[in-house]
C-alpha positions as CSV (number, residue, x, y, z in Angstrom):
1,X,0.1,0.0,0.2
2,X,1.3,3.3,-0.9
3,X,2.0,5.9,1.8
4,X,0.7,9.0,2.2
5,X,2.6,11.7,0.5
6,X,1.5,14.6,2.9
7,X,-1.1,15.5,5.9
8,X,-4.2,16.9,4.2
9,X,-4.1,20.3,6.5
10,X,-1.1,22.1,7.0
11,X,1.7,20.1,7.9
12,X,3.8,20.1,11.3
13,X,7.0,18.3,11.2
14,X,9.0,17.5,14.7
15,X,12.4,16.0,14.8
16,X,13.2,13.4,17.3
17,X,15.9,11.3,18.4
18,X,14.5,8.2,20.3
19,X,11.5,6.2,19.9
20,X,9.9,7.9,23.1
21,X,9.9,11.3,21.6
22,X,8.4,9.9,18.5
23,X,5.3,8.7,21.0
24,X,5.4,12.2,22.4
25,X,5.3,13.9,19.1
26,X,2.6,11.2,17.8
27,X,0.3,12.5,21.0
28,X,1.1,15.8,20.6
29,X,-0.2,16.5,17.2
30,X,2.9,16.3,14.7
31,X,2.2,15.3,11.4
32,X,5.3,13.8,10.2
33,X,7.9,12.7,12.6
34,X,11.5,13.4,11.4
35,X,14.6,11.1,13.1
36,X,17.7,12.1,13.9
37,X,20.4,10.8,15.8
38,X,20.6,11.6,19.4
39,X,24.2,11.9,20.1
40,X,25.1,14.1,17.4
41,X,21.6,15.9,16.7
42,X,22.0,15.0,12.7
43,X,19.7,14.1,10.4
44,X,21.4,12.2,7.8
45,X,23.3,9.3,10.0
46,X,19.8,7.6,12.3
47,X,20.1,3.8,12.9
48,X,18.2,1.9,10.3
49,X,17.0,-0.1,13.8
50,X,15.7,3.4,14.8
51,X,14.0,4.3,11.8
52,X,11.9,0.9,12.0
53,X,11.2,0.7,15.5
54,X,9.7,4.5,14.9
55,X,7.7,3.1,12.0
56,X,6.6,0.3,13.5
57,X,5.0,2.6,16.4
58,X,3.4,5.0,13.6
59,X,2.5,2.6,10.7
60,X,-1.0,3.9,9.1
61,X,-0.7,6.7,12.0
62,X,1.8,9.7,10.8
63,X,4.6,10.0,8.5
64,X,7.8,8.7,9.0
65,X,10.9,11.0,7.9
66,X,14.6,10.1,7.7
67,X,17.8,11.4,5.5
68,X,20.0,10.2,3.4
69,X,23.5,10.1,4.5
70,X,25.5,13.1,3.5
71,X,27.4,11.8,0.6
72,X,29.7,12.9,-2.1
73,X,27.3,13.9,-5.0
74,X,29.9,12.5,-7.3
75,X,28.5,9.0,-6.4
76,X,25.2,9.1,-6.9
77,X,24.6,5.2,-7.2
78,X,25.3,5.4,-3.0
79,X,22.7,8.2,-2.3
80,X,20.2,5.5,-4.3
81,X,21.5,2.8,-2.0
82,X,20.7,4.7,1.0
83,X,17.5,6.1,0.1
84,X,16.6,2.6,-0.7
85,X,17.7,1.0,2.9
86,X,15.5,4.0,4.7
87,X,12.7,3.2,2.4
88,X,13.0,-0.5,3.2
89,X,13.2,0.4,6.8
90,X,10.2,1.8,7.1
91,X,10.8,5.7,6.4
92,X,7.6,7.2,4.4
93,X,9.5,10.3,3.4
94,X,13.3,9.6,2.5
95,X,14.9,13.2,2.7
96,X,18.0,13.8,0.0
97,X,20.4,16.6,1.1
98,X,21.1,18.7,-1.8
99,X,24.0,21.1,-1.3
100,X,23.9,24.5,-3.4
101,X,27.6,24.5,-3.6
102,X,27.9,21.1,-5.7
103,X,27.9,21.4,-9.6
104,X,24.4,21.1,-11.0
105,X,25.3,18.0,-13.3
106,X,26.2,16.1,-9.8
107,X,23.0,17.4,-8.1
108,X,20.6,16.0,-11.2
109,X,22.7,12.9,-11.2
110,X,21.8,12.2,-7.7
111,X,18.0,13.0,-8.3
112,X,17.5,10.7,-11.1
113,X,19.3,8.1,-8.9
114,X,17.0,8.7,-6.1
115,X,13.9,8.8,-9.0
116,X,14.9,5.3,-10.1
117,X,15.7,3.6,-6.8
118,X,13.4,1.0,-5.6
119,X,11.6,3.2,-2.8
120,X,8.2,1.0,-2.8
121,X,5.4,3.3,-0.9
122,X,8.2,5.4,0.1
123,X,8.3,9.3,-1.6
124,X,11.7,11.2,-1.8
125,X,12.0,15.0,-0.3
126,X,14.6,17.2,-1.5
127,X,16.6,19.2,1.2
128,X,17.7,22.4,0.0
129,X,19.6,25.0,1.6
130,X,18.5,28.9,1.9
131,X,22.0,30.2,2.4
132,X,22.5,29.2,-1.5
133,X,20.0,29.5,-4.2
134,X,19.5,25.6,-5.4
135,X,16.2,25.5,-5.9
136,X,16.7,28.0,-9.3
137,X,15.9,25.8,-12.0
138,X,16.0,22.4,-10.0
139,X,11.9,21.9,-9.2
140,X,11.0,20.8,-13.0
141,X,13.9,18.4,-12.4
142,X,12.5,16.9,-9.0
143,X,9.1,16.8,-9.9
144,X,10.0,14.7,-13.2
145,X,12.2,12.5,-11.0
146,X,8.8,11.6,-8.6
147,X,10.2,13.9,-5.4
148,X,7.0,14.8,-3.5
149,X,8.5,18.4,-2.3
150,X,10.8,20.4,-0.8
151,X,12.2,21.3,2.6
152,X,14.1,24.5,3.1
153,X,16.6,24.7,5.4
154,X,19.9,26.0,7.0
155,X,23.2,23.8,6.0
156,X,24.1,23.2,9.7
157,X,22.8,23.9,12.8
158,X,24.2,27.2,14.2
159,X,24.5,29.1,11.0
160,X,21.4,31.1,11.9
161,X,17.7,31.0,11.7
162,X,16.0,30.4,8.2
163,X,14.8,33.3,8.0
164,X,17.7,35.2,8.2
165,X,18.4,33.7,5.0
166,X,15.3,33.6,2.8
167,X,12.8,36.9,2.9
168,X,8.8,36.3,2.8
169,X,9.1,37.3,-1.0
170,X,11.4,34.1,-1.8
171,X,9.0,31.8,0.5
172,X,5.9,32.8,-1.1
173,X,8.0,33.0,-4.8
174,X,9.2,29.2,-4.1
175,X,6.0,28.2,-2.3
176,X,4.1,29.1,-5.7
177,X,6.6,27.5,-8.2
178,X,6.7,24.5,-6.0
179,X,2.9,24.3,-6.6
180,X,3.1,24.8,-10.2
181,X,5.6,21.8,-10.1
182,X,3.4,19.6,-8.1
183,X,5.7,19.6,-5.1
184,X,5.2,21.0,-1.4
185,X,7.2,23.4,0.3
186,X,8.5,23.0,3.6
187,X,11.0,25.0,5.9
188,X,12.9,24.6,8.6
189,X,15.8,26.3,10.5
190,X,15.4,27.3,14.4
191,X,11.8,28.5,13.9
192,X,10.0,30.1,16.4
193,X,6.2,30.0,17.1
194,X,6.1,33.4,16.5
195,X,7.3,32.7,12.8
196,X,4.3,30.5,11.7
197,X,1.3,32.9,10.9
198,X,3.9,34.8,8.3
199,X,4.9,31.7,6.9
200,X,1.9,30.0,6.9
201,X,0.4,33.0,4.9
202,X,3.7,32.9,2.7
203,X,2.1,29.4,1.2
204,X,4.5,27.2,2.9
205,X,2.8,23.8,3.5
206,X,5.1,22.1,6.2
207,X,6.8,23.7,9.1
208,X,9.7,21.6,11.1
209,X,10.6,22.0,14.7
210,X,13.3,21.1,16.8
211,X,14.1,23.7,19.1
212,X,11.1,25.7,19.6
213,X,9.3,22.2,20.7
214,X,11.8,21.4,23.5
215,X,12.1,22.2,27.0
216,X,14.5,24.8,27.8
217,X,16.6,27.6,25.5
218,X,18.3,25.2,22.6
219,X,17.2,22.1,20.5
220,X,19.2,20.1,22.9
221,X,16.5,19.6,25.1
222,X,13.7,17.0,25.8
223,X,11.0,17.4,23.4
224,X,8.0,19.4,25.6
225,X,4.2,18.3,25.1
226,X,3.2,21.5,25.4
227,X,5.3,23.4,22.8
228,X,4.1,20.9,20.5
229,X,0.8,21.4,21.3
230,X,0.8,25.3,20.8
231,X,3.0,24.6,17.6
232,X,0.2,22.6,16.5
233,X,-2.4,25.3,17.6
234,X,-1.0,28.2,16.1
235,X,-0.7,26.4,13.0
236,X,-4.2,25.3,12.3
237,X,-5.4,29.0,13.3
238,X,-3.0,30.6,10.7
239,X,-4.2,28.2,8.3
240,X,-7.7,28.8,8.6
241,X,-7.0,32.5,8.8
242,X,-5.6,32.3,5.5
243,X,-8.1,29.5,3.8
244,X,-10.6,32.6,5.3
245,X,-8.9,35.5,3.1
246,X,-8.4,33.3,0.2
């Protein structure tokens, strides 16, 4: 059975580091549970057993997202193998980080390799970085390869907030371009609760959080059910207001 590409409503993605956090995110209103390694906070080196454990917990209830390991873009076949392993372990969204610094020919080779990989019911999602302009001209290539959407993020934790690098105008234009190509647009990068209305108004359809969903001042704290619930509430309220305006 093909897994869902995207939640029907404006989506909330929460990054988790263990099964207990996945269970808490599930009960607190997250639509997509994104997996990252607890010891590093990185998304691209999760254990396949972690993917499988969370997939068993969430099967049929939420989307499980996991990232292909960071690899040289010259090795498109390795990207495809990593993506296939994540899909086989139970990931519904297989995230592929595409650095803006890589040559365009290499990026297109990686995209093509992912597009022909045997992912079953899983859907590839491109992660592009706000510090560059990797999205320029890539959206039709991603759509043709069968990608479901784009996540615009910052390249590394600590390199600033997404909104330090991407204006509301850029996000609105990118959201419209994604829609024209049949892709969803999601964003992440030290987002705050107060950022949600403007992002939803710009047409962003998936908002990713870790730090704002945690107890304490950083993304290294434990997840808070109250904070996730608050994120969910504000997203739903902003989406309803945007719908009323439209």
